[in-house]
Each structure stands twice: as structure tokens, then as C-alpha cells.
C-alpha positions in Angstrom: 44.9 55.6 126.4 48.0 54.4 128.3 49.5 53.4 124.8 48.5 57.5 123.5 49.8 58.6 126.2 52.8 56.8 125.2 53.0 57.7 121.6 52.1 61.2 122.5 55.3 61.5 125.0 57.0 60.0 122.0 56.4 62.1 119.8 57.1 65.2 121.7 60.4 63.8 122.8 61.4 63.1 119.0 60.0 67.3 118.2 62.6 68.9 121.1 65.3 66.1 119.8 64.3 67.6 116.5 64.3 70.8 117.4 67.1 70.7 119.3 69.3 69.5 116.7 67.8 72.0 114.0 68.5 74.7 116.8 72.0 73.5 116.9 72.4 73.4 113.3 71.4 77.1 112.8 73.8 77.6 115.8 76.8 75.8 114.4 76.6 77.2 110.4 74.4 80.1 110.2 74.2 82.4 113.2 76.7 84.9 113.4 80.0 84.2 115.0 82.1 87.4 114.3 83.5 88.6 117.5 84.4 92.6 115.6 82.6 95.8 114.9 84.9 97.6 112.3 84.1 97.4 108.5 85.8 94.2 107.7 89.0 92.2 108.8 91.5 90.6 107.1 92.7 87.0 107.0 96.0 86.3 105.8 96.8 82.4 105.2 100.4 81.5 104.0 101.3 77.8 102.4 102.8 76.9 106.1 99.5 77.8 107.7 97.0 75.0 108.7 93.7 74.6 110.7 95.7 75.4 113.7 97.4 78.5 112.8 94.2 79.3 111.5 92.6 79.3 114.7 95.3 81.7 116.1 94.3 84.1 113.8 90.8 83.7 113.9 90.7 83.5 117.8 90.5 87.7 118.3 87.7 87.9 115.6 85.2 85.4 116.3 82.8 84.4 119.4 83.3 80.8 119.3 86.5 79.5 117.7 85.1 76.2 118.6 81.9 76.9 116.6 84.0 77.6 113.8 86.3 74.4 113.9 83.0 72.1 114.0 81.7 73.8 111.2 85.2 73.4 109.3 85.2 69.9 109.8 81.8 68.9 109.2 82.2 71.6 105.7 85.8 69.2 104.8 87.7 72.7 105.2 90.0 72.1 107.8 91.8 69.4 106.0 91.7 72.0 103.0 92.5 75.4 103.8 93.3 77.9 101.2 96.2 80.5 101.0 95.4 84.5 100.0 94.2 87.2 101.6 90.2 87.0 102.3 88.0 89.8 104.0 85.5 89.0 106.8 82.4 91.3 107.9 80.7 91.4 110.5 77.7 89.2 111.3 78.8 86.7 109.3 77.9 83.3 109.7 80.6 80.3 109.8 79.1 78.8 106.7 79.7 81.9 104.9 82.9 82.7 106.6 84.2 79.1 105.1 82.4 80.1 101.8 84.2 83.7 101.5 87.7 81.5 102.7 87.6 78.6 100.0 86.8 80.8 97.4 86.5 85.0 97.6 91.1 85.4 97.4 91.4 89.0 97.0 93.9 90.7 95.4 96.7 93.6 96.5 98.2 96.2 95.7 102.1 96.4 94.8 103.8 98.8 94.2 107.2 99.8 93.2 109.2 102.4 91.9 112.5 103.6 91.5 115.0 100.8 92.4 118.3 100.0 91.7 118.6 96.8 91.4 116.8 93.6 91.0 117.8 92.7 94.9 116.0 95.8 96.1 113.0 95.1 93.8 112.9 91.6 95.8 113.0 93.3 98.9 110.8 95.9 98.2 108.1 93.2 96.3 108.5 90.6 99.3 107.2 93.6 102.0 103.7 93.3 99.9 102.7 89.7 99.1 103.7 86.3 101.0 106.5 85.2 99.0 110.3 86.1 100.8 113.0 87.9 98.6 115.1 85.3 98.4 112.2 83.3 96.5 111.3 86.7 94.3 115.1 87.1 93.6 115.8 84.0 92.8 112.5 83.5 89.8 114.1 86.9 88.7 117.5 86.0 87.8 116.4 82.9 87.0 118.4 81.8 83.2 115.9 80.0 81.6 113.0 82.8 81.6 115.2 85.1 81.0 116.8 83.7 77.4 113.5 82.9 76.9 112.1 86.1 76.5 114.9 88.6 75.7 116.5 89.3 78.7 119.6 89.0 80.0 121.0 89.0 84.3 122.5 92.3 83.6 119.9 93.8 81.6 116.8 92.1 83.8 115.6 95.0 85.7 114.0 96.7 82.9 111.2 94.3 82.3 110.0 96.2 85.9 107.9 98.9 85.1 107.1 100.9 88.3 103.9 101.0 88.8 100.9 99.6 90.9 99.8 96.2 90.0 97.3 94.2 91.7 98.6 90.6 92.4 97.0 88.1 94.5 99.1 88.4 98.1 99.9 84.5 97.9 100.9 84.7 93.9 104.0 82.3 93.9 107.3 83.8 92.6 107.0 82.8 88.8 103.2 83.9 88.5 104.5 87.3 90.4 107.2 87.5 87.6 104.8 86.4 84.6 102.7 89.4 85.6 104.9 91.8 85.3 106.3 90.5 82.0 102.4 90.5 80.6 102.7 94.6 81.9 106.0 94.1 80.3 104.5 93.1 76.7 101.2 95.7 77.3 103.5 98.8 78.0 105.5 97.2 74.6 103.1 98.3 72.6 103.6 98.8 68.4 103.4 102.5 68.8 106.6 102.3 71.0 108.3 99.9 69.3 108.0 101.6 66.4 109.4 104.3 68.1 112.0 102.7 69.5 113.2 101.2 66.4 113.5 104.7 64.9 115.9 105.6 67.4 117.9 102.2 66.2 117.1 100.8 69.4 115.7 97.9 71.3 113.1 98.3 74.1 116.0 97.1 76.3 118.4 99.5 75.2 115.6 102.3 75.7 115.3 101.5 79.2 119.0 101.5 80.1 119.1 105.0 78.2 116.2 105.7 80.3 117.8 104.6 83.6 121.0 107.1 82.7 118.4 110.0 81.9 116.6 109.4 85.0 119.6 109.6 87.6 120.8 112.9 85.5 117.1 115.0 86.6 113.6 113.7 88.1 112.5 117.1 86.4 110.1 115.6 83.7 110.2 119.4 81.9 114.2 118.5 81.6 114.6 114.7 80.8 113.2 115.1 77.0 116.6 117.2 76.7 119.1 115.2 78.1 117.4 112.0 76.6 117.7 114.1 73.0 121.8 115.2 73.9 122.2 111.5 74.9 121.0 110.4 71.7 123.2 113.2 70.1 126.0 111.9 70.9 125.1 108.4 70.1 125.0 109.3 66.7 127.9 111.1 66.3 130.0 107.8 68.4 130.9 109.7 71.1 131.3 109.0 74.6 128.5 109.1 76.6 130.3 110.5 79.5 127.2 110.0 81.9 128.1 110.6 85.4 125.3 108.8 87.3 127.9 105.5 85.4 130.2 106.3 86.9 128.8 106.5 90.5 126.9 103.2 89.7 130.2 101.3 88.8 131.8 102.3 91.5 129.0 101.1 93.7 129.1 97.8 92.1 133.0 97.7 92.4 133.0 98.1 96.0 129.3 95.9 96.5 128.2 98.9 98.2 124.9 100.2 96.9 124.5 102.2 99.8 127.5 104.4 98.7 126.6 107.7 99.0 128.9 109.8 96.2 127.6 113.6 95.3 130.9 114.0 93.2 132.4 112.0 90.9 136.2 112.6 91.1 138.7 112.5 88.0 140.2 109.3 89.7 136.9 107.8 89.0 137.0 108.4 85.7 139.6 105.9 85.3 137.3 103.0 86.6 137.8 99.8 84.5 133.7 98.8 84.6 131.1 98.0 81.4 129.0 100.4 83.3 131.9 103.7 82.8 130.9 105.3 80.2 133.4 107.5 80.3 135.8 104.5 78.9 133.0 102.4 77.5 131.5 103.5 74.1 127.4 103.3 73.7 125.4 102.2 76.6 126.3 100.2 79.7 125.1 96.7 79.4 121.8 96.9 82.2 120.2 99.9 83.3 121.9 102.2 87.0 117.9 101.9 87.9 114.4 101.6 87.4 113.6 104.5 86.2 109.9 106.2 85.6 107.8 106.0 82.2 108.6 109.8 82.1 112.0 109.2 81.6 111.6 106.4 79.2 109.1 108.6 77.4 111.7 111.3 77.2 113.9 108.8 75.0 111.1 107.9 73.2 110.1 111.7 72.1 113.1 113.1 72.4 113.6 117.0 72.6 115.2 117.5 68.6 118.0 120.4 69.5 122.3 120.2 68.7 123.4 119.9 72.0 126.2 117.5 73.3 127.1 118.8 76.6 125.6 120.1 79.8 126.1 120.5 83.7 124.1 121.2 86.3 122.8 124.9 86.9 124.8 126.8 90.3 121.6 129.4 90.0 118.6 126.9 89.2 119.4 123.6 91.7 117.5 120.5 89.8 118.1 121.8 86.3 121.5 121.9 83.8 123.2 124.1 82.1 123.5 123.1 78.1 125.9 123.9 75.4 126.2 122.5 71.8 130.1 122.5 71.6 133.0 121.9 73.8 133.9 125.5 74.4 130.4 126.6 76.0 130.9 123.9 78.0 134.0 124.4 79.6 132.7 128.0 80.3 129.5 126.7 82.6 131.5 124.0 83.7 133.7 125.8 84.9 130.5 128.4 86.6 129.5 124.7 88.5 133.0 123.7 90.0 133.4 126.7 91.4 130.0 126.4 92.9 130.6 123.4 94.1 133.9 123.9 95.7 132.1 126.9 97.5 129.6 124.2 99.0 132.3 122.2 100.2 131.3 119.2 98.3 134.5 117.4 97.6 132.8 113.6 97.5 
């Protein structure tokens, strides 16, 4: 009888111990450990993060960070954390959270438009993904990459088309650059390449001309006419004489791209620069801004006309007066000069 009681006691003790371990196991791995009430919370893990820095991010989100760390150690995650953006939702247990942090990396929407230079683009992109601006800029200007894909340092901006892109937050500069190249090649499909060839332009030259069109007018309905005008000048061997190229040349010469110039002066036209289309025939060596896709389409599908000159319209701000000959243009220009002087815009 006594022996039987001992066996029963041992059995009960085993059940209790087993129950404790089962309870503890479920508590550590499967019980809800989230402490937030919103629909979701996001974790950003960068290249320099460790389990310790991750702990600081999780502290306000979890009921027990210690239980999470214990589960992470048991699952081998604490020494193999992975970079990226991840989404946590309420009622998650540690096991589920660790599985998410291991394999459910999210993309972010990277948006940019009309950046004037790659320097501006790198800063804009760095605000949205993990690499910093210097790392991105180094990748953007990488000579081997540019040579291999038919670009130069001057026209490299052509590869980056303004849009919204899905990219991994922890994408390396090279991975992000590859994504941009992939979308660039997708944009320049057979139809667009055929149109560019018909105009006698390369895709890069189309973008360079589109950048001038973009700076001349943001009015989409007028961009097709301006594109046609500049193409007319190119066909006739005339200089483009585009004021926005002079403004870009002045900024470049002063190394001050925050310079605000509202009026181009005669003395500015004498500036020696490959971007000054009053002195240099043909297109400049690179874009003077990142053109909208609408401006690229305007160049590829220009309005057919005989206009060779244009000037800002005093009576219709944002639009222009077009002329087919120099006499008509000079009349329009006098009207514009009277208006700009009246506005007291001298620079």
C-alpha cells in the first residue's frame, strides 16, 4: 500500500512538472505577447541592428520582451536577425512574430519626381529606404555600371523615371539601381524605341530634350507643341536657344543649385558651358532636370507645325506665344519684355 502511494505521488509530481513545462512552453511561444491596440505596428531592422537594438524597438510593443528574447534564442533567431521592414499585428505570439521577422519582409513605396540632379535624387530616395544618400550616389555614378548600360555621368539621370516604385526597405544601392534599370528598359519598349529612332534620337537624347520641355512648361497640353518646335530647330540645324539650359549652366558654374533665376540676361548668354544652348548647337550632354513621363511622351509624339520661336505669354500665365518667323517672334518678344519690366523682374 505504501509503495502504491509513493508511485501515485511520483506520478502526480511528474504530471505537475510536465504541466508546468507545457504551460511555460505555450506561454513563451504561443500566448499573445503584443501590447499595442492599433491595427498593426512596423519594425525596421537595418544592417547595424543586433538583437539588443531590436529589443529597444520591441520594448513598447510587447508585454514581455524577456519572453520574446527567450523564444528568439530557442529558435536561433537572436544570432541571425534579418534586415527589412516587417508588420506585427495584435495577439501575435512570439513564435509567430519570429516567423514573420524571418520571412515576411515588406516592400515600401519609393516615390520621386523632377529631381534636378542625381545628388537630389539620392537624398530623396535615402529618406525612403535604408541606404544613405552617399551610398546611393556612389552607386548611381558608378562608371562600370554606366558604361555597361550605355550611360555617361552626364546623362545618368535619364535612367530614373519619375514614378512610384515598390522596393524593399533594406535594398542595397545596387539592388535599387537594378530596379530602376529594369523599369527603364520596360518603359523603353519597342514602340517607343521605334518613335525615338524615327526622330533620329536615342532614348537618352529624348529624355534630355524632354527635360528642356519640362522646364519650359508644365502644361501638358502645351508640351507637345514645344517639343515639336525644338525638333523643328534641330532639323534645321538651328541652336535650341533654350533659357532653361542657360539657367542650369549658371547654377552648375556657381555650384549653387538653389540659385533662383527668374530672368535670363544678355550677359548670361555668353557663358561658356556645354549646357548653354545659345552657344552650343544641338542638345546638351545631359538632362537639366528629371522630366515627367508626359514630357517624354510629348517628345516622342510631337505636334506637327512650323513654329520655330516662342516666348512667355503675358496675357496667359503659364502658356506661350508661338511664331513661325523672326519678325513675328520679335513682336511677341517686345510684348513679353514690356510685361516683365512692368512686373519689375530684373533677375
